[in-house]
PATIVO-868507 format. One record per atom (N, C-alpha, C): x, y, z. Coordinates in steps of 0.05 Angstrom, whole numbers, plus 5000, padded with zeros to 4 digits. Example, Ala and Ser with C-alpha at 12.3 -4.5 7.8 and 13.67 -1.06 7.14 Angstrom:
526448865156/524649105156/526449345156/525749555142/527349795143/525850015157/
This chain:
586270263915/588770333901/589070153877/589270263854/589470093830/592169953829/592269713818/594669573814/595469373836/593769353857/594469163878/593568883869/595468703868/594868433858/595668233878/594668263903/595268073925/592868053942/593067873962/590767823980/590767994005/592568184007/592668374029/592868224056/594868054059/595167904083/597867944095/597967904122/600467914136/601467624139/604167594137/605267324140/607367324162/607367104177/609367084199/609966784203/612366714210/613066434213/611366304234/610566444255/608866334276/605966354268/604266234283/601366234278/600166484291/600166704276/599166954286/596567024272/594567084287/591967164275/592067464269/591767534243/591967804234/589367884220/588568124225/586268234211/587068504199/585768584177/586268844166/583568964157/583469224155/581069354146/581669634137/579969744121/580270024114/579770204138/581270414140/580870594163/578370764158/578270914138/575971084131/576271174102/574171274092/574171354064/575971594059/576371764079/578072004075/580871964086/581471724096/584171664105/585271854126/583571954144/584372154163/584772024190/587072084203/587472014231/589572214242/589672224268/591372414282/594272334279/596172524276/598972454275/599872344302/602172204303/603072084328/603972304347/603672244373/604672434393/607572394399/608672164391/611572104395/612772004369/614772144359/616072074334/618171854339/618071654322/619871424325/622771514322/624571384337/627371434335/628371324308/630271464295/631271364269/632671094272/633671034296/635070774301/633170554308/630670614313/628770404322/626070454309/625970444283/623470484268/621570254272/619070314269/616970114271/616669944246/617970024224/617569894199/620269874184/620169724163/622469714144/621269734116/622369904100/621369954073/623469894052/622869714034/624769634013/623769673985/625469763967/624869803939/626169583923/624669473904/625869263887/624569283859/625869143840/624969143813/623068903810/620668963800/618668753797/618068713767/618768463758/618368403729/615768233726/614068313708/611668163702/611668103672/609667953664/609367893635/608568143619/607668343635/607068603622/609368793626/608769033635/610869243639/612269203665/614869203667/616269183693/615769443709/615869403736/615269623754/617169623777/617469863789/618869873814/616769843836/617369673856/615369613876/616569663904/614869703923/615669753951/614369543968/615869453988/614769264007/615169364035/612969324051/612969424079/613069184098/614769204118/614968994138/615369114165/614768964186/614869064213/616668884230/619168974235/621068804250/620268784280/619968534289/619268474318/617268674329/614868674320/612968874329/612168844358/611869064372/610969074400/608069184401/606969254379/604269374379/602169164373/599769224380/597469054373/595769174351/596169434346/594669554325/596469764311/596269764284/597869944268/596170064246/596370324243/594970464222/597070594204/596570584178/598470734160/596870844137/598171054125/597071184101/599371214081/598871114057/600771124035/599471294014/600671534009/599271723991/601271853972/600171913949/601672053928/601372353933/603672493936/603672773943/602772943920/601273163927/600473373909/598673273886/597373043890/595572953869/592872853880/591673013896/588872963905/588672733924/586772553918/585872353938/587072073933/589272063919/590571803914/591971713940/590671543955/591771453981/590771173987/592471024001/591770754011/591970754041/589870674055/589770684084/589170404094/590570324115/589970064127/590270074158/588869894171/589169864199/589569564204/591869494217/592569214223/591969164253/590968934260/590468854288/591668584292/593368554313/594568294320/593168184345/592367924344/590967804366/592167534373/591767444398/592567184407/595467124403/597167314410/600067274407/601467424429/603767334437/605367464458/607267654444/607867874458/609568084447/612068104463/614268194450/614368244421/614767994405/613868004380/614367784361/617367774354/618367534354/621267514350/621967574321/620467474303/621167504274/619767744262/620467804238/619268024224/616567954213/614768144215/611968104205/611868244177/611168084157/611168184129/608268244120/608068454106/605468504092/605868404064/604468194058/604968054032/603368194010/604068454007/602768603987/604468843980/605968833957/607669053950/606169293941/607369533944/606269783934/607069813904/605069823888/605569873860/604770163853/605670263831/604970543824/601970573821/600970803827/598170863823/597971143811/596871173787/596270953768/598870833757/598770603745/601170473735/602470643713/604870723718/606470853698/609370813704/611070913686/613970873690/615371123700/613771323707/615071573716/615471563746/617071763756/617471783784/614971883798/614571803823/612371893839/613371973866/612172193876/612872303902/610872183923/611972053943/610271893961/610771993990/608671974006/608872024035/607571794049/609071684068/608071454084/607871544113/605571504125/605171584153/604171334169/605371284191/604671054208/604171154237/602171024250/601571084278/600770824291/602070754313/601370514328/599470574350/598370364363/596570404385/597970524409/600570534409/602070674430/602670964424/601371074403/601671344394/604471414386/605871214374/608571244364/608471214334/610171354320/610271334291/611671574278/610771644254/611971874241/611171884212/612172094198/611572124170/614272124155/614271994131/616671954116/616072004086/617772154073/617272224045/619572104029/618972024004/620971903986/619971923958/621771873939/621071863911/621171573901/618971483890/618871213879/619971233850/622271123844/623471163817/622070983796/622671043772/621670873750/623270613750/622070403739/623270143739/625970133725/626270293705/628770293689/631170383705/630770513728/632970613743/633770433767/632270203770/632970023792/633169733782/633569693757/633969423746/636869343750/637169153768/639869073775/641468963751/640168833732/641568713710/642068923688/640269113684/640469283661/641369573667/640769673691/641369953698/644369983704/645570183691/648370243696/648670403722/651170413731/651770563756/651070863753/651670973729/651071253725/648071323726/646371123719/643571173719/642071063743/643570953762/642270823785/641071033804/638470983811/637071163830/637371043858/638771193875/639171103903/636571163918/635270953927/632770993942/633371073971/631871273980/632171364008/629471494016/629071514042/626771664052/627671864074/626172084075/626772294094/624872284118/625972294142/624372304166/623472594170/621372664156/620772954152/619773084178/618772934197/617873054223/620173194237/622573104234/624873214248/625673494237/624773554213/625373814201/624174044218/621973994231/620574204246/620974184276/622273964286/622473934315/625373884324/627273854307/629973784315/632073934300/634473934310/636674064296/637973884275/637173624274/638273434255/636073304240/636573254215/634573134197/635572854189/634372634198/635272364191/634472294162/636372164148/635972064121/636671764121/634871594112/635371304111/635771224082/638071104075/638771024048/638770724045/637570634023/637870354014/640170343994/642270214000/644770233984/644370093957/646070173939/646070053912/647069763914/646569593894/647569313894/650569303897/651369083910/654269053916/655969013891/654668963869/656268923845/657669183836/656569413847/657769673841/659969753861/660269603882/662169683903/664969703892/666669873905/666070043929/664870313920/662970413937/661570663930/661470843955/661271093949/660571293970/658171453960/656971593979/654471733973/654672023984/654072213966/653972493974/651072563980/650572624006/647872694015/647772994020/645773134008/645773424011/642873524018/642873724034/640373874039/640474114021/638474144004/638474363984/635974533988/636274783979/633974973980/632874993951/630274963949/629074983922/628675273916/630275383898/630175663891/627675733877/626675543860/624275593844/621775483858/621875443884/619475353899/619075053897/616574983895/615774693896/616874533872/617374663850/618474513827/621174403832/622774543847/625474463856/627274373833/627174523811/628974473789/631574623793/631374853805/633775023811/634374993840/636574873847/637174803875/639874923884/639875013909/642275123921/642974953945/645474853945/646274673967/646774823992/645574724014/645874844041/647774694058/647674424057/649474254073/649773994059/652173884061/652773624048/654373444066/654173184060/655572984076/656272754058/658872674059/659772444043/659772194061/658371994052/658071744068/659271514053/660971364067/662171124055/661370884073/659370724065/658470504081/660570274082/660170104102/661869874103/660969664083/662569464080/662069264059/659469114063/658669054087/656368884092/653769044096/653869304095/651469464099/649669454075/647069444081/645069464060/643369714063/643469824087/641970064093/643370224114/643370494111/644670674130/642870914135/643071024159/641671264166/643671484174/643471714161/645271934166/643672184174/645172374186/643872624196/644872864181/643073034173/643773294161/642673514179/643973744179/642873974195/640274074183/638474164200/635874264191/636174564186/634174674172/634174954165/631475064173/631475294187/628875404198/627775624181/629175724161/628175944145/625775844129/623876034125/621475964110/622175934081/621875684070/622675634042/621875344036/622375264011/622074984003/624874854002/624974604013/627474464015/627074184003/629374053998/629373773988/632073643996/632173383994/634673234000/635473093974/637973113967/639072973943/641172763952/641272553937/643272343941/644572273914/647172273913/648672213888/650972023895/651171823878/653271623881/655971753874/657971703890/660671803884/662471563878/663371553853/665071323844/666771413821/669271303818/670871373795/669571323768/667671133768/666371073743/664471303734/663771473754/661771683748/663171943738/665771973743/666972233737/667972253709/667472473698/668572553672/670072813677/672572783682/674173013691/673373073720/672473323725/671573393752/668573383756/667173293736/664273283737/663373003743/661572993764/660372733771/657872693755/657872503738/655572453720/653572253731/653972153755/652071973767/649372113772/647271953771/644572063773/644072173801/642672403802/642072533828/639172463835/638872313856/636172253866/635272483884/632772573879/631672803894/629172723909/629072793933/626672743949/624372923942/621972863950/619773063947/620473323962/619873543950/620373793965/618573823989/619573944010/617973984034/618474274043/616374404051/616574684059/616674734088/618074934096/618075024124/616275274124/613875244134/611975464135/612375624161/610975854161/611076014185/609575874208/610875844230/609575724253/607075884262/604975734269/602575874279/603176024305/604875904321/605676044345/607176304339/608876284319/610376524311/608476734299/606476634283/604576824272/603076964294/602076804313/600576934335/602277114352/604777034355/606677214370/607077474356/607377454329/607677704313/605177874315/602777744313/600277894315/600078024342/600677874363/600477994390/602478214394/604978174385/606978384388/606178624372/605178574347/604278804331/601978954344/600078804356/597978934370/598879094394/600878974409/601979114432/603379374423/604879354401/606279594391/604279804382/602179724368/600179914359/598780044383/597979874402/596679974426/598480164441/601080094444/602880264458/603280534444/603480514417/603880764402/601380934404/598980804402/596480954404/596281074432/596980914452/596781014480/598681254484/601081234472/602981454475/601881704462/600781674438/599681904423/597382034439/595581854449/593281954464/594182094490/596081954504/597082074529/598282344524/599982364503/601282614497/599282834490/597282754474/595182954467/593583034491/592882844508/591182914531/592783074552/595383024554/596983184572/597083474563/597383504537/597383784526/594683914531/592483764527/589883884531/589483944561/590483764578/590183814607/591784064615/594084104603/595684344610/594184594601/592984574577/591384804568/588984854586/587784634595/585484664612/586284794639/588584704649/589484824675/590085114671/591285184648/591885464643/589285634642/587285514629/584685654627/583485684655/583685464672/582585484698/583985694716/586585724711/588085934726/586986204718/586386244692/585286504684/582386534692/580886324690/578086344695/577186094713/577386124739/576585904756/573685824753/572985594763/570185494762/568685634785/566485764778/564785904798/562885704811/562885694837/561285504852/559685654873/556985634871/555285754891/554685564913/554985644938/554485484962/551685554972/549985354975/547385384988/547485225014/547185365036/547685235062/545785345083/545585195105/543885275128/545485195153/547385365162/548985295186/547385325211/547185105226/545585105251/547285185275/549885155272/551785225294/554085385282/555685505300/557985645291/560085455279/560185205289/561985015278/561184935249/558584925244/557684865217/558385095198/558085345207/558885575191/561885575186/563385495206/566285475202/566985265182/565485045182/565884825163/565384925134/563285085130/562785195104/565085365094/566185525112/568385695104/570885535098/571385325114/573685145110/573485005083/570984915077/570584775051/571084965028/570185215031/570585415010/573585475007/574985495029/577885545027/579385315014/578485075021/579784835010/579384814979/576884864970/576384854941/577685074926/578185294939/579385524925/582285454916/583485254928/586185164921/586184994896/583884944883/583684774860/582384924837/583185174834/582085344812/579085354813/577985404837/575185424842/574585684857/572585834847/571786084860/569186034875/569186004902/566785954917/565186214921/562586194919/560786424925/559286364951/559886524972/558586494998/556986755003/554386725008/552686955011/553387125035/554386995056/555187145080/557387345074/559187275056/561487445050/561187635027/559487555008/559387704983/556787854978/554787824995/552187944988/552388254989/553988355008/554288645010/551588785016/551088985000/548589145004/546289044986/546788834971/544688734953/542588584968/540288564955/538188404967/538988104966/538887964989/539887684989/538587504968/535987534965/534587364945/535487424917/535787684911/536587754884/539487674879/541187704899/543987614897/544087304891/542487154906/542386864903/541386794875/539286934866/538186874840/540186924817/541587144819/543587214798/545887014798/546886934821/549086744822/548186464816/545686404821/544686144814/544686104784/544086314769/544186304740/546986304730/548686464741/551386514731/553386304739/552986164761/554985974772/555285734753/557785634752/558285384737/557285144752/557385154778/556484924795/555085044819/553084894829/551584974853/551784734872/552584794897/552984574917/550984624940/549284424945/547584424968/548984284991/549384415014/550584295037/548284225056/547783965058/545483865073/545883905103/543984045117/544284085146/543083845160/543083875187/541783665203/538783675201/537783915203/534883955201/534384195183/532684145163/532184365144/530284585155/528984525178/527284725190/528584875213/531284835216/532684955238/533185255232/533785405253/534485685250/537485705247/538385825225/541285845220/542586065237/545186035241/546686235256/547786455238/547486415212/548386615193/546686865195/547887105189/546287355189/544487385165/544887205145/543187195121/541286965124/538687005126/536786795131/535086755105/534286505101/532386445080/533486355054/536186355051/537386275025/536685985018/536785805038/536185525034/533385475022/531385585036/528585545027/528185685001/529385914996/528986064972/529985904948/532285784950/533385624927/531785374922/530885244944/529185004940/526585084926/525585314933/523085404921/523585454891/525885574884/526485624856/526685364839/527885164852/528284914837/525684784830/523584824846/520984704841/519184894825/519985144823/518185344812/518385374782/517285584772/517085634744/519785674731/521685784746/524285854735/525685614724/525885404740/527385164733/525784974715/523284944720/521684744706/520784834678/520685094673/519785184647/521985314631/523085534642/525085684627/527785554626/528385384646/530885244647/533285434649/532885664663/535185844667/537285714684/536485524700/538385374717/538285084709/540584984700/540784714691/541084524715/539284334720/539584164743/542184004743/543383954719/545883794717/548183934731/548084194735/550284334747/549984354778/547884224788/547384244817/548183974830/549583994852/550483754867/549683784896/549683554909/548883534937/551283424953/551983564975/554083474993/552883405020/553483165029/552683085056/555083045074/554583085100/556683045120/555682825139/557382735157/556482535176/554082615192/553782885197/551582975214/549083055197/549283035171/547083125154/544582955158/542283085155/539782945157/538882845129/536282805126/535282705100/535482925079/536082835054/536183015032/533383095024/532783345021/530083435013/529283304986/526683254983/525683134959/526283294934/526383564937/526883734914/529583684901/531483584916/534183544905/535283264909/533483074915/534382804922/535582654898/534682734874/535582594850/538182714838/539282924850/541583054839/544182904846/546382984834/548982864839/549682884869/550582664881/550882654910/553882594917/554882744936/557682694945/557582694976/559082504987/559182475016/562082545025/562282755040/564882845050/565382725078/567882665084/570382735069/571282525049/569982295046/571082075030/570682125000/568982304991/568482354963/569782614953/572082684963/573382934955/574282924926/575682704918/576582684891/574282684871/572182524874/569982544856/568682814855/568582954878/567383224878/568983414861/571683404865/573383584849/573183514819/573083254813/572883174785/570283274773/568083254788/565483344778/565483644774/566583784792/566584084790/568084164765/570384034759/571884104735/571083954711/568983784713/568283594692/567883714665/569083584645/568583644616/567983384603/569983264589/569582994578/570582794598/569982534593/570882324612/573982304611/575182364588/578082354587/579282584604/577882824602/578783044619/578682964649/576582824656/576282734684/578582554692/579182354673/581382164680/584082314682/584682474663/587282604663/587482834683/585182944691/585283154712/585383024739/583782814742/583482684768/586082524776/587082374756/589282194762/591882344768/592882514749/595482634755/595282894770/592983034769/592883314779/591683324807/589183224809/587683264834/589083124858/589782864856/591182754880/593682894888/595282994868/597683134875/596983404888/594883534879/594083784890/592983744918/591483524921/590483464948/592783414967/594883284957/597283234974/598583494981/598983674962/600283924968/598484104985/595884064984/593984215001/593184045025/594983875035/594283685056/593683835082/594884065086/594284215111/591384315110/590484425087/587684505085/585784265087/586684045075/584983805077/584783705106/586983725121/586883655149/584983835165/585184095159/583384285172/580484235165/579984155140/577284095131/576183855146/577683645147/576783405162/576383465191/578083625203/577783705231/575183865234/574684045216/572184205217/569684025215/569883825197/567583645194/567183495221/569283405233/569083255259/567883435280/568883675283/567783855304/564883935298/564283985273/561484055266/559683825272/560583575267/558983345272/558383315301/560383355318/559883345347/557983555356/558383805347/556584015356/553783985345/553583885320/550883845309/549383625324/550883425332/549583205347/548583305374/550183465387/549383575413/546983765409/547183935388/545084125383/542483975376/542683775360/540283615352/538983485376/540683375394/539583235417/538183435436/539483665441/538183865459/535683975446/535684015420/533384125407/530983935410/531583675407/529383475410/528383485439/530183515458/529383525486/527583765491/528383995479/526784235482/523984205470/523884085447/521284045435/519483875452/520583675464/518983495481/518283625507/520183785518/519683905544/517584125544/516884225520/514784425519/512084325529/511884055528/509283935537/509383855566/511683855579/511883745606/510583925627/510884195627/509584355648/506584315648/505384305624/502484265624/501684005636/503183785629/502483525641/502883525671/504983665680/505583665709/503283815723/502484035712/500384195725/497784045726/497083905705/494583765704/494483545725/496783425730/496783195748/497483275777/498583525782/499483595809/497883825821/496683995805/495384235816/493184155835/491483965827/489283885844/490283775871/492283605869/493283465893/494583665911/496283855900/497684035917/495984255928/493784325915/491884535926/490084425947/489584165947/487784045967/489083935991/491783905990/493183796013/495983896014/497083916038/499784016041/501683796052/500983546047/502583336058/504783266038/507183326046/509583276031/509283356002/508783615996/508383705969/510883665951/513183735963/515583725947/516183435939/515883255957/516382975951/514482875930/511882945932/509982855912/510582975884/511383225884/511983365859/514383235845/516383165861/518783035850/518082765838/516582605853/515982335843/514282345817/512382525817/510682545793/512182645769/513982835773/515582935751/517382725739/518782585757/520682375748/519082165733/516682095742/515081885729/514381975701/513582225698/512682315671/515182335653/517382445663/519782475647/520882195639/520682005657/521681735651/520081615628/517481675627/515881575605/516581705578/517481945579/518082095555/520882035544/522881995562/525681975555/526881695560/525381525572/526381255579/528881275596/531181185584/533681185600/535481425594/534381635582/536081865575/535682105593/534782055618/534282275636/536782445641/539182335645/541482515651/542082705628/541282635604/541982815581/540183055579/538183075596/536283305594/536283475619/538383455635/538483615660/538283915654/540084005634/540084295629/537384385618/536084215602/533484295591/531484315613/531584125632/529584135654/529984385671/532484465675/532984705691/531884955677/532084955649/531085185635/528085185632/526884955628/524084935621/522284865644/522884635657/521084525677/520784715700/523084795712/522884955737/521685225731/522585355709/521585625703/518585615696/517785415681/514985405673/513085315695/514185155714/512385065736/512185265758/514085465760/513885655781/511785865777/510485865753/508386065749/505685955758/505585715768/502985595776/501985725801/499485655807/498185765830/498685605856/500485415854/501085255877/503085405894/502185555914/503985715932/505685545949/504685295954/506285125972/508885045960/508785005934/511284935921/513285165921/512185405916/513985635917/515185685944/513585655965/514585705992/516685506001/516385255992/518385056000/520985095985/520985255963/523485305949/524585055936/523084955915/523784705902/526684715891/528184515898/530984485890/531184275868/532684325846/532984125825/534383875834/535983895856/537283655866/535283455876/532883565886/530783385895/529183275872/529083425849/527583335826/528983115810/531583155807/533182965792/535182825809/534982575813/536982425829/539182345811/
């Protein structure tokens, strides 16, 4: 900083070891986390007239009353003029705190560069206890603070503004250095003004004022003005009030003006506005989309009422309960603007294969209902539909001509269903009864928004209103599952039992033809032994099968002894 003509040292009556150093070339440090109270500042700042053999100057001196800190950093900078700044870090060592007397920095602040004009200054201090603050003031020209030469009308009242409070408090502290006592008695009019012309602050509008009359012995006072939160440029003015200044009703005393300071938009407020704006835009967009989609959904429902979705059922009912389940599922889907095609009901006098082929091409959706066993004999009076459709899916029709789009084909499995055939294993899969909503959505599927707006408001409500049909459907699934399980178990038993008579004859014919010693007992033991090896612990579950297969098939043998004894099943199965 140009114009410093001192040794940059701290002075104290006691023997205190003090060091100082530059903070950094860019004078950057974090602001304090705790702003000093106006009644207990860490520093004292005084303005005085400094006369030299050259040009007289107004100078500032910084002191620290009874310091409790061990390290102090400060920045003294000229506002709005680039990099003109002075930065220092003080460190106190080998001393007990607090120091009783005031610690002086024996180096006054002179103008930089040296001139006689006013300068706008900002002083920022931060202690090692993270306490401090920022203060702005105007350094007047020397001609306005010369005690011997300056008149009362031209006197510049020096003051600094605790600018941090403008953004954090309802009151703004102002600290005044009073004019010399030779002008007493005096009062001071302190005003918070709004700079109408922005940062220039030549055109000012008074927002709040306060008249202060200090006591006779005061040299410095601190007063509070209300803060203003509107986004604008503000300043503080101080004017001496004395009979010597008035010319009629006009106060001609000099008006000291602080550097202008702006109240900018808070970042929090900016982000809140951005977020609120985003929420409003999203809500409006959502409302528009919802309204549009609801209208489209209504139109879609009206179209479905006029033209339901055609669904072809491909099924292989192994039991009457399975056939009943197919009918219940068709009845249930018909309540959702769906037209089911069942070959048992609609084939009429047409050829079954030709009817199936025509509807396979014309249907909007095709549903495969997976049976327990694909090689089972169905109870329906129409046979072969299942194998015929599977053959078409692998044949020339679907793989070359694409008369049937695989995307419109779905697979439905039940708790009793067996493995899905390889021909359709890669198609859309639904497991009933838990996948009813996805099934209905897929059947009606258009765009994904149609699915959302159809599935969310429409399908669950329709399922609720069709809860009786849904209950019947679930009941039919349960009954069909029980019957299919029983049928599957008995069918397996029958398949295995086809080999039992031959095994029994091979092992018993020779023995029973050569001897008549306890033939019935031997026959029983041999049969139980063979059956035990085939069924392990499941012998009771095959009683009915044994009665149909074993006894009837073994009575055709040439063993007359067995026939004469009248074999009883109670002796065969214990």
